[in-house]
mmCIF file of the N, C-alpha and C atoms, coordinates in Angstrom:
data_MODEL
# 
_entry.id   MODEL 
# 
loop_
_atom_site.group_PDB 
_atom_site.id 
_atom_site.type_symbol 
_atom_site.label_atom_id 
_atom_site.label_alt_id 
_atom_site.label_comp_id 
_atom_site.label_asym_id 
_atom_site.label_entity_id 
_atom_site.label_seq_id 
_atom_site.pdbx_PDB_ins_code 
_atom_site.Cartn_x 
_atom_site.Cartn_y 
_atom_site.Cartn_z 
_atom_site.occupancy 
_atom_site.B_iso_or_equiv 
_atom_site.pdbx_formal_charge 
_atom_site.auth_seq_id 
_atom_site.auth_comp_id 
_atom_site.auth_asym_id 
_atom_site.auth_atom_id 
_atom_site.pdbx_PDB_model_num 
ATOM 1   N N  . MET A 1 1  ? 4.718  26.948 11.742 1.00 0.00 ? 1  MET A N  1 
ATOM 2   C CA . MET A 1 1  ? 4.345  28.416 12.169 1.00 0.00 ? 1  MET A CA 1 
ATOM 3   C C  . MET A 1 1  ? 4.988  29.543 11.607 1.00 0.00 ? 1  MET A C  1 
ATOM 4   N N  . ALA A 1 2  ? 5.997  29.162 10.812 1.00 0.00 ? 2  ALA A N  1 
ATOM 5   C CA . ALA A 1 2  ? 6.777  30.263 10.074 1.00 0.00 ? 2  ALA A CA 1 
ATOM 6   C C  . ALA A 1 2  ? 5.875  30.755 9.209  1.00 0.00 ? 2  ALA A C  1 
ATOM 7   N N  . LEU A 1 3  ? 5.035  30.146 8.486  1.00 0.00 ? 3  LEU A N  1 
ATOM 8   C CA . LEU A 1 3  ? 3.678  30.838 7.492  1.00 0.00 ? 3  LEU A CA 1 
ATOM 9   C C  . LEU A 1 3  ? 2.869  31.641 7.858  1.00 0.00 ? 3  LEU A C  1 
ATOM 10  N N  . SER A 1 4  ? 2.359  31.055 9.145  1.00 0.00 ? 4  SER A N  1 
ATOM 11  C CA . SER A 1 4  ? 1.471  32.051 10.005 1.00 0.00 ? 4  SER A CA 1 
ATOM 12  C C  . SER A 1 4  ? 2.229  33.137 10.336 1.00 0.00 ? 4  SER A C  1 
ATOM 13  N N  . LYS A 1 5  ? 3.338  33.213 10.944 1.00 0.00 ? 5  LYS A N  1 
ATOM 14  C CA . LYS A 1 5  ? 4.091  34.556 11.128 1.00 0.00 ? 5  LYS A CA 1 
ATOM 15  C C  . LYS A 1 5  ? 4.250  35.591 10.109 1.00 0.00 ? 5  LYS A C  1 
ATOM 16  N N  . GLN A 1 6  ? 4.622  35.003 8.945  1.00 0.00 ? 6  GLN A N  1 
ATOM 17  C CA . GLN A 1 6  ? 4.687  35.841 7.933  1.00 0.00 ? 6  GLN A CA 1 
ATOM 18  C C  . GLN A 1 6  ? 3.606  36.398 7.342  1.00 0.00 ? 6  GLN A C  1 
ATOM 19  N N  . ASN A 1 7  ? 2.376  35.532 7.430  1.00 0.00 ? 7  ASN A N  1 
ATOM 20  C CA . ASN A 1 7  ? 0.990  36.238 7.329  1.00 0.00 ? 7  ASN A CA 1 
ATOM 21  C C  . ASN A 1 7  ? 0.563  37.330 8.274  1.00 0.00 ? 7  ASN A C  1 
ATOM 22  N N  . ASP A 1 8  ? 1.233  37.283 9.222  1.00 0.00 ? 8  ASP A N  1 
ATOM 23  C CA . ASP A 1 8  ? 0.979  38.527 10.380 1.00 0.00 ? 8  ASP A CA 1 
ATOM 24  C C  . ASP A 1 8  ? 1.631  39.695 9.690  1.00 0.00 ? 8  ASP A C  1 
ATOM 25  N N  . PHE A 1 9  ? 2.656  39.574 9.174  1.00 0.00 ? 9  PHE A N  1 
ATOM 26  C CA . PHE A 1 9  ? 3.438  41.046 8.709  1.00 0.00 ? 9  PHE A CA 1 
ATOM 27  C C  . PHE A 1 9  ? 2.572  41.270 7.548  1.00 0.00 ? 9  PHE A C  1 
ATOM 28  N N  . MET A 1 10 ? 2.221  40.088 6.662  1.00 0.00 ? 10 MET A N  1 
ATOM 29  C CA . MET A 1 10 ? 1.502  41.182 5.324  1.00 0.00 ? 10 MET A CA 1 
ATOM 30  C C  . MET A 1 10 ? 0.035  41.528 5.665  1.00 0.00 ? 10 MET A C  1 
ATOM 31  N N  . ASN A 1 11 ? -0.592 41.394 6.707  1.00 0.00 ? 11 ASN A N  1 
ATOM 32  C CA . ASN A 1 11 ? -1.484 41.774 7.446  1.00 0.00 ? 11 ASN A CA 1 
ATOM 33  C C  . ASN A 1 11 ? -1.582 43.259 8.133  1.00 0.00 ? 11 ASN A C  1 
ATOM 34  N N  . MET A 1 12 ? -0.025 43.435 8.351  1.00 0.00 ? 12 MET A N  1 
ATOM 35  C CA . MET A 1 12 ? 0.316  44.583 9.239  1.00 0.00 ? 12 MET A CA 1 
ATOM 36  C C  . MET A 1 12 ? 0.106  45.823 8.374  1.00 0.00 ? 12 MET A C  1 
ATOM 37  N N  . LYS A 1 13 ? -0.230 46.959 9.332  1.00 0.00 ? 13 LYS A N  1 
ATOM 38  C CA . LYS A 1 13 ? -0.459 48.369 8.682  1.00 0.00 ? 13 LYS A CA 1 
ATOM 39  C C  . LYS A 1 13 ? 0.961  49.292 9.124  1.00 0.00 ? 13 LYS A C  1 
ATOM 40  N N  . VAL A 1 14 ? 1.000  50.202 8.500  1.00 0.00 ? 14 VAL A N  1 
ATOM 41  C CA . VAL A 1 14 ? 2.079  51.111 8.882  1.00 0.00 ? 14 VAL A CA 1 
ATOM 42  C C  . VAL A 1 14 ? 1.654  51.900 10.227 1.00 0.00 ? 14 VAL A C  1 
ATOM 43  N N  . GLY A 1 15 ? 2.736  51.792 11.170 1.00 0.00 ? 15 GLY A N  1 
ATOM 44  C CA . GLY A 1 15 ? 2.170  52.432 12.335 1.00 0.00 ? 15 GLY A CA 1 
ATOM 45  C C  . GLY A 1 15 ? 1.467  51.443 13.509 1.00 0.00 ? 15 GLY A C  1 
ATOM 46  N N  . ASP A 1 16 ? 1.751  50.119 13.026 1.00 0.00 ? 16 ASP A N  1 
ATOM 47  C CA . ASP A 1 16 ? 1.272  48.885 14.103 1.00 0.00 ? 16 ASP A CA 1 
ATOM 48  C C  . ASP A 1 16 ? 2.325  48.850 15.114 1.00 0.00 ? 16 ASP A C  1 
ATOM 49  N N  . LEU A 1 17 ? 2.255  48.350 16.315 1.00 0.00 ? 17 LEU A N  1 
ATOM 50  C CA . LEU A 1 17 ? 3.209  47.994 17.356 1.00 0.00 ? 17 LEU A CA 1 
ATOM 51  C C  . LEU A 1 17 ? 3.976  46.815 17.176 1.00 0.00 ? 17 LEU A C  1 
ATOM 52  N N  . LEU A 1 18 ? 5.017  46.479 17.540 1.00 0.00 ? 18 LEU A N  1 
ATOM 53  C CA . LEU A 1 18 ? 5.879  45.348 17.498 1.00 0.00 ? 18 LEU A CA 1 
ATOM 54  C C  . LEU A 1 18 ? 6.352  45.147 18.705 1.00 0.00 ? 18 LEU A C  1 
ATOM 55  N N  . HIS A 1 19 ? 6.768  43.947 19.267 1.00 0.00 ? 19 HIS A N  1 
ATOM 56  C CA . HIS A 1 19 ? 7.470  43.394 20.493 1.00 0.00 ? 19 HIS A CA 1 
ATOM 57  C C  . HIS A 1 19 ? 8.788  43.110 19.965 1.00 0.00 ? 19 HIS A C  1 
ATOM 58  N N  . ILE A 1 20 ? 9.546  43.771 20.468 1.00 0.00 ? 20 ILE A N  1 
ATOM 59  C CA . ILE A 1 20 ? 11.069 43.205 20.006 1.00 0.00 ? 20 ILE A CA 1 
ATOM 60  C C  . ILE A 1 20 ? 11.663 42.659 21.146 1.00 0.00 ? 20 ILE A C  1 
ATOM 61  N N  . PRO A 1 21 ? 12.198 41.198 21.653 1.00 0.00 ? 21 PRO A N  1 
ATOM 62  C CA . PRO A 1 21 ? 12.681 40.654 22.409 1.00 0.00 ? 21 PRO A CA 1 
ATOM 63  C C  . PRO A 1 21 ? 14.011 41.329 22.787 1.00 0.00 ? 21 PRO A C  1 
ATOM 64  N N  . GLN A 1 22 ? 14.507 40.822 23.739 1.00 0.00 ? 22 GLN A N  1 
ATOM 65  C CA . GLN A 1 22 ? 16.161 41.027 24.120 1.00 0.00 ? 22 GLN A CA 1 
ATOM 66  C C  . GLN A 1 22 ? 17.076 40.426 23.207 1.00 0.00 ? 22 GLN A C  1 
ATOM 67  N N  . ALA A 1 23 ? 18.235 40.719 22.759 1.00 0.00 ? 23 ALA A N  1 
ATOM 68  C CA . ALA A 1 23 ? 19.148 40.143 21.949 1.00 0.00 ? 23 ALA A CA 1 
ATOM 69  C C  . ALA A 1 23 ? 18.778 40.125 20.555 1.00 0.00 ? 23 ALA A C  1 
ATOM 70  N N  . VAL A 1 24 ? 18.033 40.821 19.759 1.00 0.00 ? 24 VAL A N  1 
ATOM 71  C CA . VAL A 1 24 ? 17.545 41.059 18.632 1.00 0.00 ? 24 VAL A CA 1 
ATOM 72  C C  . VAL A 1 24 ? 18.605 41.983 17.764 1.00 0.00 ? 24 VAL A C  1 
ATOM 73  N N  . VAL A 1 25 ? 18.989 41.748 16.567 1.00 0.00 ? 25 VAL A N  1 
ATOM 74  C CA . VAL A 1 25 ? 20.045 42.735 15.969 1.00 0.00 ? 25 VAL A CA 1 
ATOM 75  C C  . VAL A 1 25 ? 19.211 43.508 15.301 1.00 0.00 ? 25 VAL A C  1 
ATOM 76  N N  . LEU A 1 26 ? 19.705 44.692 15.136 1.00 0.00 ? 26 LEU A N  1 
ATOM 77  C CA . LEU A 1 26 ? 18.874 46.039 14.425 1.00 0.00 ? 26 LEU A CA 1 
ATOM 78  C C  . LEU A 1 26 ? 19.859 46.281 13.437 1.00 0.00 ? 26 LEU A C  1 
ATOM 79  N N  . TRP A 1 27 ? 19.740 46.555 12.218 1.00 0.00 ? 27 TRP A N  1 
ATOM 80  C CA . TRP A 1 27 ? 20.540 47.333 11.276 1.00 0.00 ? 27 TRP A CA 1 
ATOM 81  C C  . TRP A 1 27 ? 20.122 48.710 10.944 1.00 0.00 ? 27 TRP A C  1 
ATOM 82  N N  . THR A 1 28 ? 21.190 49.935 10.806 1.00 0.00 ? 28 THR A N  1 
ATOM 83  C CA . THR A 1 28 ? 20.766 51.009 10.315 1.00 0.00 ? 28 THR A CA 1 
ATOM 84  C C  . THR A 1 28 ? 20.539 50.922 9.030  1.00 0.00 ? 28 THR A C  1 
ATOM 85  N N  . PRO A 1 29 ? 19.643 51.492 8.328  1.00 0.00 ? 29 PRO A N  1 
ATOM 86  C CA . PRO A 1 29 ? 19.442 51.674 6.966  1.00 0.00 ? 29 PRO A CA 1 
ATOM 87  C C  . PRO A 1 29 ? 20.219 52.516 6.329  1.00 0.00 ? 29 PRO A C  1 
ATOM 88  N N  . ASP A 1 30 ? 21.052 52.451 4.973  1.00 0.00 ? 30 ASP A N  1 
ATOM 89  C CA . ASP A 1 30 ? 21.829 53.270 4.399  1.00 0.00 ? 30 ASP A CA 1 
ATOM 90  C C  . ASP A 1 30 ? 21.035 53.873 3.146  1.00 0.00 ? 30 ASP A C  1 
ATOM 91  N N  . ALA A 1 31 ? 20.506 54.924 3.140  1.00 0.00 ? 31 ALA A N  1 
ATOM 92  C CA . ALA A 1 31 ? 19.198 54.982 2.048  1.00 0.00 ? 31 ALA A CA 1 
ATOM 93  C C  . ALA A 1 31 ? 20.238 55.485 0.851  1.00 0.00 ? 31 ALA A C  1 
ATOM 94  N N  . GLU A 1 32 ? 21.392 56.233 0.848  1.00 0.00 ? 32 GLU A N  1 
ATOM 95  C CA . GLU A 1 32 ? 22.055 56.449 -0.369 1.00 0.00 ? 32 GLU A CA 1 
ATOM 96  C C  . GLU A 1 32 ? 22.543 55.140 -0.854 1.00 0.00 ? 32 GLU A C  1 
ATOM 97  N N  . ALA A 1 33 ? 23.063 54.230 -0.303 1.00 0.00 ? 33 ALA A N  1 
ATOM 98  C CA . ALA A 1 33 ? 23.282 52.892 -1.018 1.00 0.00 ? 33 ALA A CA 1 
ATOM 99  C C  . ALA A 1 33 ? 22.513 51.602 -1.034 1.00 0.00 ? 33 ALA A C  1 
ATOM 100 N N  . LYS A 1 34 ? 21.357 52.169 -0.512 1.00 0.00 ? 34 LYS A N  1 
ATOM 101 C CA . LYS A 1 34 ? 20.149 51.032 -0.536 1.00 0.00 ? 34 LYS A CA 1 
ATOM 102 C C  . LYS A 1 34 ? 20.693 49.674 0.165  1.00 0.00 ? 34 LYS A C  1 
ATOM 103 N N  . SER A 1 35 ? 21.478 50.140 1.282  1.00 0.00 ? 35 SER A N  1 
ATOM 104 C CA . SER A 1 35 ? 21.973 48.753 2.065  1.00 0.00 ? 35 SER A CA 1 
ATOM 105 C C  . SER A 1 35 ? 21.710 48.972 3.527  1.00 0.00 ? 35 SER A C  1 
ATOM 106 N N  . VAL A 1 36 ? 22.350 48.240 4.241  1.00 0.00 ? 36 VAL A N  1 
ATOM 107 C CA . VAL A 1 36 ? 22.346 48.413 5.795  1.00 0.00 ? 36 VAL A CA 1 
ATOM 108 C C  . VAL A 1 36 ? 23.959 48.766 5.826  1.00 0.00 ? 36 VAL A C  1 
ATOM 109 N N  . ARG A 1 37 ? 24.076 49.490 7.022  1.00 0.00 ? 37 ARG A N  1 
ATOM 110 C CA . ARG A 1 37 ? 25.410 50.041 7.572  1.00 0.00 ? 37 ARG A CA 1 
ATOM 111 C C  . ARG A 1 37 ? 25.588 49.438 8.769  1.00 0.00 ? 37 ARG A C  1 
ATOM 112 N N  . THR A 1 38 ? 26.761 49.094 8.955  1.00 0.00 ? 38 THR A N  1 
ATOM 113 C CA . THR A 1 38 ? 27.553 48.678 10.003 1.00 0.00 ? 38 THR A CA 1 
ATOM 114 C C  . THR A 1 38 ? 28.110 49.329 10.732 1.00 0.00 ? 38 THR A C  1 
ATOM 115 N N  . PRO A 1 39 ? 28.097 49.626 12.232 1.00 0.00 ? 39 PRO A N  1 
ATOM 116 C CA . PRO A 1 39 ? 27.947 48.402 13.018 1.00 0.00 ? 39 PRO A CA 1 
ATOM 117 C C  . PRO A 1 39 ? 26.340 48.675 13.241 1.00 0.00 ? 39 PRO A C  1 
ATOM 118 N N  . TYR A 1 40 ? 26.032 47.294 13.540 1.00 0.00 ? 40 TYR A N  1 
ATOM 119 C CA . TYR A 1 40 ? 24.433 47.222 14.225 1.00 0.00 ? 40 TYR A CA 1 
ATOM 120 C C  . TYR A 1 40 ? 24.344 47.212 15.549 1.00 0.00 ? 40 TYR A C  1 
ATOM 121 N N  . ILE A 1 41 ? 23.174 47.192 16.159 1.00 0.00 ? 41 ILE A N  1 
ATOM 122 C CA . ILE A 1 41 ? 22.852 47.214 17.288 1.00 0.00 ? 41 ILE A CA 1 
ATOM 123 C C  . ILE A 1 41 ? 22.010 45.998 17.838 1.00 0.00 ? 41 ILE A C  1 
ATOM 124 N N  . GLN A 1 42 ? 22.139 45.787 19.309 1.00 0.00 ? 42 GLN A N  1 
ATOM 125 C CA . GLN A 1 42 ? 21.507 44.497 19.656 1.00 0.00 ? 42 GLN A CA 1 
ATOM 126 C C  . GLN A 1 42 ? 20.451 45.333 20.789 1.00 0.00 ? 42 GLN A C  1 
ATOM 127 N N  . THR A 1 43 ? 19.401 44.537 20.949 1.00 0.00 ? 43 THR A N  1 
ATOM 128 C CA . THR A 1 43 ? 18.527 45.209 21.963 1.00 0.00 ? 43 THR A CA 1 
ATOM 129 C C  . THR A 1 43 ? 18.981 44.363 23.396 1.00 0.00 ? 43 THR A C  1 
ATOM 130 N N  . GLU A 1 44 ? 19.306 45.266 24.433 1.00 0.00 ? 44 GLU A N  1 
ATOM 131 C CA . GLU A 1 44 ? 19.612 44.945 25.684 1.00 0.00 ? 44 GLU A CA 1 
ATOM 132 C C  . GLU A 1 44 ? 18.532 44.403 26.487 1.00 0.00 ? 44 GLU A C  1 
ATOM 133 N N  . LYS A 1 45 ? 17.308 44.867 26.298 1.00 0.00 ? 45 LYS A N  1 
ATOM 134 C CA . LYS A 1 45 ? 16.071 44.241 26.854 1.00 0.00 ? 45 LYS A CA 1 
ATOM 135 C C  . LYS A 1 45 ? 14.979 44.564 25.887 1.00 0.00 ? 45 LYS A C  1 
ATOM 136 N N  . PRO A 1 46 ? 13.946 43.499 26.252 1.00 0.00 ? 46 PRO A N  1 
ATOM 137 C CA . PRO A 1 46 ? 12.668 43.790 25.341 1.00 0.00 ? 46 PRO A CA 1 
ATOM 138 C C  . PRO A 1 46 ? 12.255 45.352 25.049 1.00 0.00 ? 46 PRO A C  1 
ATOM 139 N N  . CYS A 1 47 ? 11.418 45.564 24.017 1.00 0.00 ? 47 CYS A N  1 
ATOM 140 C CA . CYS A 1 47 ? 11.062 47.017 23.758 1.00 0.00 ? 47 CYS A CA 1 
ATOM 141 C C  . CYS A 1 47 ? 10.161 46.993 22.705 1.00 0.00 ? 47 CYS A C  1 
ATOM 142 N N  . THR A 1 48 ? 9.383  48.042 22.380 1.00 0.00 ? 48 THR A N  1 
ATOM 143 C CA . THR A 1 48 ? 8.308  48.021 21.591 1.00 0.00 ? 48 THR A CA 1 
ATOM 144 C C  . THR A 1 48 ? 8.907  48.758 20.347 1.00 0.00 ? 48 THR A C  1 
ATOM 145 N N  . GLY A 1 49 ? 8.726  48.501 19.028 1.00 0.00 ? 49 GLY A N  1 
ATOM 146 C CA . GLY A 1 49 ? 8.786  49.461 17.781 1.00 0.00 ? 49 GLY A CA 1 
ATOM 147 C C  . GLY A 1 49 ? 7.572  49.839 17.191 1.00 0.00 ? 49 GLY A C  1 
ATOM 148 N N  . ILE A 1 50 ? 7.878  50.465 16.246 1.00 0.00 ? 50 ILE A N  1 
ATOM 149 C CA . ILE A 1 50 ? 6.705  50.743 15.264 1.00 0.00 ? 50 ILE A CA 1 
ATOM 150 C C  . ILE A 1 50 ? 6.921  50.314 13.659 1.00 0.00 ? 50 ILE A C  1 
ATOM 151 N N  . TYR A 1 51 ? 5.918  49.578 13.268 1.00 0.00 ? 51 TYR A N  1 
ATOM 152 C CA . TYR A 1 51 ? 5.969  48.989 12.003 1.00 0.00 ? 51 TYR A CA 1 
ATOM 153 C C  . TYR A 1 51 ? 5.978  50.234 11.021 1.00 0.00 ? 51 TYR A C  1 
ATOM 154 N N  . LEU A 1 52 ? 7.149  49.986 9.894  1.00 0.00 ? 52 LEU A N  1 
ATOM 155 C CA . LEU A 1 52 ? 7.183  51.007 8.814  1.00 0.00 ? 52 LEU A CA 1 
ATOM 156 C C  . LEU A 1 52 ? 6.911  50.147 7.459  1.00 0.00 ? 52 LEU A C  1 
ATOM 157 N N  . GLY A 1 53 ? 7.143  48.872 7.551  1.00 0.00 ? 53 GLY A N  1 
ATOM 158 C CA . GLY A 1 53 ? 6.607  48.230 6.266  1.00 0.00 ? 53 GLY A CA 1 
ATOM 159 C C  . GLY A 1 53 ? 7.940  47.394 6.024  1.00 0.00 ? 53 GLY A C  1 
ATOM 160 N N  . ILE A 1 54 ? 7.705  46.407 4.868  1.00 0.00 ? 54 ILE A N  1 
ATOM 161 C CA . ILE A 1 54 ? 8.648  45.516 4.428  1.00 0.00 ? 54 ILE A CA 1 
ATOM 162 C C  . ILE A 1 54 ? 9.774  46.247 3.817  1.00 0.00 ? 54 ILE A C  1 
ATOM 163 N N  . VAL A 1 55 ? 11.105 45.922 3.705  1.00 0.00 ? 55 VAL A N  1 
ATOM 164 C CA . VAL A 1 55 ? 12.240 46.482 2.894  1.00 0.00 ? 55 VAL A CA 1 
ATOM 165 C C  . VAL A 1 55 ? 12.068 45.854 1.899  1.00 0.00 ? 55 VAL A C  1 
ATOM 166 N N  . LYS A 1 56 ? 11.642 46.843 0.515  1.00 0.00 ? 56 LYS A N  1 
ATOM 167 C CA . LYS A 1 56 ? 11.552 46.543 -0.519 1.00 0.00 ? 56 LYS A CA 1 
ATOM 168 C C  . LYS A 1 56 ? 12.708 46.745 -1.663 1.00 0.00 ? 56 LYS A C  1 
ATOM 169 N N  . ASP A 1 57 ? 13.472 47.744 -1.246 1.00 0.00 ? 57 ASP A N  1 
ATOM 170 C CA . ASP A 1 57 ? 14.696 48.400 -1.941 1.00 0.00 ? 57 ASP A CA 1 
ATOM 171 C C  . ASP A 1 57 ? 15.911 47.084 -2.167 1.00 0.00 ? 57 ASP A C  1 
ATOM 172 N N  . LEU A 1 58 ? 15.940 46.425 -1.138 1.00 0.00 ? 58 LEU A N  1 
ATOM 173 C CA . LEU A 1 58 ? 16.856 45.394 -0.929 1.00 0.00 ? 58 LEU A CA 1 
ATOM 174 C C  . LEU A 1 58 ? 16.454 43.979 -1.148 1.00 0.00 ? 58 LEU A C  1 
ATOM 175 N N  . GLU A 1 59 ? 15.689 43.956 -1.906 1.00 0.00 ? 59 GLU A N  1 
ATOM 176 C CA . GLU A 1 59 ? 14.842 42.766 -2.249 1.00 0.00 ? 59 GLU A CA 1 
ATOM 177 C C  . GLU A 1 59 ? 15.031 41.515 -1.126 1.00 0.00 ? 59 GLU A C  1 
ATOM 178 N N  . GLN A 1 60 ? 14.956 41.865 0.001  1.00 0.00 ? 60 GLN A N  1 
ATOM 179 C CA . GLN A 1 60 ? 14.837 41.156 1.094  1.00 0.00 ? 60 GLN A CA 1 
ATOM 180 C C  . GLN A 1 60 ? 13.619 40.901 1.897  1.00 0.00 ? 60 GLN A C  1 
ATOM 181 N N  . ASN A 1 61 ? 12.666 40.128 1.447  1.00 0.00 ? 61 ASN A N  1 
ATOM 182 C CA . ASN A 1 61 ? 11.419 40.133 1.888  1.00 0.00 ? 61 ASN A CA 1 
ATOM 183 C C  . ASN A 1 61 ? 11.406 39.830 3.343  1.00 0.00 ? 61 ASN A C  1 
ATOM 184 N N  . HIS A 1 62 ? 12.344 39.124 4.032  1.00 0.00 ? 62 HIS A N  1 
ATOM 185 C CA . HIS A 1 62 ? 12.580 38.700 5.521  1.00 0.00 ? 62 HIS A CA 1 
ATOM 186 C C  . HIS A 1 62 ? 12.796 39.948 6.074  1.00 0.00 ? 62 HIS A C  1 
ATOM 187 N N  . LEU A 1 63 ? 13.144 41.229 5.796  1.00 0.00 ? 63 LEU A N  1 
ATOM 188 C CA . LEU A 1 63 ? 13.568 42.271 6.444  1.00 0.00 ? 63 LEU A CA 1 
ATOM 189 C C  . LEU A 1 63 ? 12.397 43.175 6.621  1.00 0.00 ? 63 LEU A C  1 
ATOM 190 N N  . ILE A 1 64 ? 11.868 43.816 8.005  1.00 0.00 ? 64 ILE A N  1 
ATOM 191 C CA . ILE A 1 64 ? 11.251 44.801 7.994  1.00 0.00 ? 64 ILE A CA 1 
ATOM 192 C C  . ILE A 1 64 ? 11.702 46.100 8.568  1.00 0.00 ? 64 ILE A C  1 
ATOM 193 N N  . ASN A 1 65 ? 11.076 47.146 8.105  1.00 0.00 ? 65 ASN A N  1 
ATOM 194 C CA . ASN A 1 65 ? 11.398 48.482 8.721  1.00 0.00 ? 65 ASN A CA 1 
ATOM 195 C C  . ASN A 1 65 ? 10.727 48.984 9.723  1.00 0.00 ? 65 ASN A C  1 
ATOM 196 N N  . VAL A 1 66 ? 11.461 49.217 11.160 1.00 0.00 ? 66 VAL A N  1 
ATOM 197 C CA . VAL A 1 66 ? 11.068 49.851 12.127 1.00 0.00 ? 66 VAL A CA 1 
ATOM 198 C C  . VAL A 1 66 ? 11.442 50.666 12.710 1.00 0.00 ? 66 VAL A C  1 
ATOM 199 N N  . PHE A 1 67 ? 10.798 51.453 13.519 1.00 0.00 ? 67 PHE A N  1 
ATOM 200 C CA . PHE A 1 67 ? 11.009 52.678 14.190 1.00 0.00 ? 67 PHE A CA 1 
ATOM 201 C C  . PHE A 1 67 ? 11.181 52.491 15.715 1.00 0.00 ? 67 PHE A C  1 
ATOM 202 N N  . VAL A 1 68 ? 12.502 52.669 16.229 1.00 0.00 ? 68 VAL A N  1 
ATOM 203 C CA . VAL A 1 68 ? 12.797 51.961 17.820 1.00 0.00 ? 68 VAL A CA 1 
ATOM 204 C C  . VAL A 1 68 ? 13.551 53.095 18.379 1.00 0.00 ? 68 VAL A C  1 
ATOM 205 N N  . LYS A 1 69 ? 13.209 53.542 19.563 1.00 0.00 ? 69 LYS A N  1 
ATOM 206 C CA . LYS A 1 69 ? 13.939 54.493 20.272 1.00 0.00 ? 69 LYS A CA 1 
ATOM 207 C C  . LYS A 1 69 ? 14.432 55.567 19.485 1.00 0.00 ? 69 LYS A C  1 
ATOM 208 N N  . GLY A 1 70 ? 13.739 56.250 18.693 1.00 0.00 ? 70 GLY A N  1 
ATOM 209 C CA . GLY A 1 70 ? 13.937 57.467 18.020 1.00 0.00 ? 70 GLY A CA 1 
ATOM 210 C C  . GLY A 1 70 ? 14.470 57.370 16.926 1.00 0.00 ? 70 GLY A C  1 
ATOM 211 N N  . GLN A 1 71 ? 14.772 55.993 16.511 1.00 0.00 ? 71 GLN A N  1 
ATOM 212 C CA . GLN A 1 71 ? 15.642 55.522 15.183 1.00 0.00 ? 71 GLN A CA 1 
ATOM 213 C C  . GLN A 1 71 ? 14.921 54.589 14.202 1.00 0.00 ? 71 GLN A C  1 
ATOM 214 N N  . GLN A 1 72 ? 15.280 54.856 12.862 1.00 0.00 ? 72 GLN A N  1 
ATOM 215 C CA . GLN A 1 72 ? 14.784 53.711 12.210 1.00 0.00 ? 72 GLN A CA 1 
ATOM 216 C C  . GLN A 1 72 ? 15.717 52.643 11.925 1.00 0.00 ? 72 GLN A C  1 
ATOM 217 N N  . HIS A 1 73 ? 15.299 51.342 11.926 1.00 0.00 ? 73 HIS A N  1 
ATOM 218 C CA . HIS A 1 73 ? 16.106 50.326 11.611 1.00 0.00 ? 73 HIS A CA 1 
ATOM 219 C C  . HIS A 1 73 ? 15.458 49.278 10.838 1.00 0.00 ? 73 HIS A C  1 
ATOM 220 N N  . PHE A 1 74 ? 16.260 48.187 10.466 1.00 0.00 ? 74 PHE A N  1 
ATOM 221 C CA . PHE A 1 74 ? 16.091 47.013 9.796  1.00 0.00 ? 74 PHE A CA 1 
ATOM 222 C C  . PHE A 1 74 ? 16.021 45.820 10.815 1.00 0.00 ? 74 PHE A C  1 
ATOM 223 N N  . VAL A 1 75 ? 15.068 45.083 10.662 1.00 0.00 ? 75 VAL A N  1 
ATOM 224 C CA . VAL A 1 75 ? 15.297 43.856 11.666 1.00 0.00 ? 75 VAL A CA 1 
ATOM 225 C C  . VAL A 1 75 ? 14.245 42.597 10.856 1.00 0.00 ? 75 VAL A C  1 
ATOM 226 N N  . HIS A 1 76 ? 14.993 41.498 11.072 1.00 0.00 ? 76 HIS A N  1 
ATOM 227 C CA . HIS A 1 76 ? 14.468 40.160 10.574 1.00 0.00 ? 76 HIS A CA 1 
ATOM 228 C C  . HIS A 1 76 ? 13.003 39.988 11.139 1.00 0.00 ? 76 HIS A C  1 
ATOM 229 N N  . SER A 1 77 ? 12.343 39.769 10.411 1.00 0.00 ? 77 SER A N  1 
ATOM 230 C CA . SER A 1 77 ? 10.962 39.460 10.546 1.00 0.00 ? 77 SER A CA 1 
ATOM 231 C C  . SER A 1 77 ? 10.558 38.313 11.554 1.00 0.00 ? 77 SER A C  1 
ATOM 232 N N  . LYS A 1 78 ? 11.459 37.188 11.560 1.00 0.00 ? 78 LYS A N  1 
ATOM 233 C CA . LYS A 1 78 ? 11.377 36.283 12.398 1.00 0.00 ? 78 LYS A CA 1 
ATOM 234 C C  . LYS A 1 78 ? 11.573 36.542 13.768 1.00 0.00 ? 78 LYS A C  1 
ATOM 235 N N  . ASP A 1 79 ? 12.574 37.667 14.237 1.00 0.00 ? 79 ASP A N  1 
ATOM 236 C CA . ASP A 1 79 ? 12.783 37.870 15.505 1.00 0.00 ? 79 ASP A CA 1 
ATOM 237 C C  . ASP A 1 79 ? 11.783 39.004 16.135 1.00 0.00 ? 79 ASP A C  1 
ATOM 238 N N  . VAL A 1 80 ? 10.776 39.440 15.598 1.00 0.00 ? 80 VAL A N  1 
ATOM 239 C CA . VAL A 1 80 ? 9.771  40.258 16.220 1.00 0.00 ? 80 VAL A CA 1 
ATOM 240 C C  . VAL A 1 80 ? 8.574  39.748 16.122 1.00 0.00 ? 80 VAL A C  1 
ATOM 241 N N  . TYR A 1 81 ? 7.517  40.304 16.933 1.00 0.00 ? 81 TYR A N  1 
ATOM 242 C CA . TYR A 1 81 ? 6.267  39.751 17.244 1.00 0.00 ? 81 TYR A CA 1 
ATOM 243 C C  . TYR A 1 81 ? 5.050  41.078 16.848 1.00 0.00 ? 81 TYR A C  1 
ATOM 244 N N  . PRO A 1 82 ? 3.967  40.964 16.204 1.00 0.00 ? 82 PRO A N  1 
ATOM 245 C CA . PRO A 1 82 ? 3.214  41.900 16.297 1.00 0.00 ? 82 PRO A CA 1 
ATOM 246 C C  . PRO A 1 82 ? 2.395  41.968 17.542 1.00 0.00 ? 82 PRO A C  1 
ATOM 247 N N  . LEU A 1 83 ? 2.193  42.970 18.137 1.00 0.00 ? 83 LEU A N  1 
ATOM 248 C CA . LEU A 1 83 ? 1.615  43.219 19.730 1.00 0.00 ? 83 LEU A CA 1 
ATOM 249 C C  . LEU A 1 83 ? -0.049 42.814 19.103 1.00 0.00 ? 83 LEU A C  1 
ATOM 250 N N  . GLY A 1 84 ? -0.677 42.099 20.227 1.00 0.00 ? 84 GLY A N  1 
ATOM 251 C CA . GLY A 1 84 ? -2.027 41.667 19.908 1.00 0.00 ? 84 GLY A CA 1 
ATOM 252 C C  . GLY A 1 84 ? -2.943 43.202 20.396 1.00 0.00 ? 84 GLY A C  1 
ATOM 253 N N  . GLU A 1 85 ? -4.067 43.287 20.015 1.00 0.00 ? 85 GLU A N  1 
ATOM 254 C CA . GLU A 1 85 ? -4.834 44.072 20.486 1.00 0.00 ? 85 GLU A CA 1 
ATOM 255 C C  . GLU A 1 85 ? -5.427 44.052 21.433 1.00 0.00 ? 85 GLU A C  1 
# 
């Protein structure tokens, strides 16, 4: 199942919507250091995010870039789901 889920993200386009379940960890990107900043936040309830692409600067193909509640975050691809049409 993980393989098909990875393929789902490879087929996504910037701007596609994502379902983010409760208790998912979101990291704040640090553009200057090309890393993630702490502290992280954890979703209190399910929410929707906008897919911004795979995080390439960190060489972490399991992290994706999302826009949630007015801010940009990194999240593990295994923790979110593309919303169906």
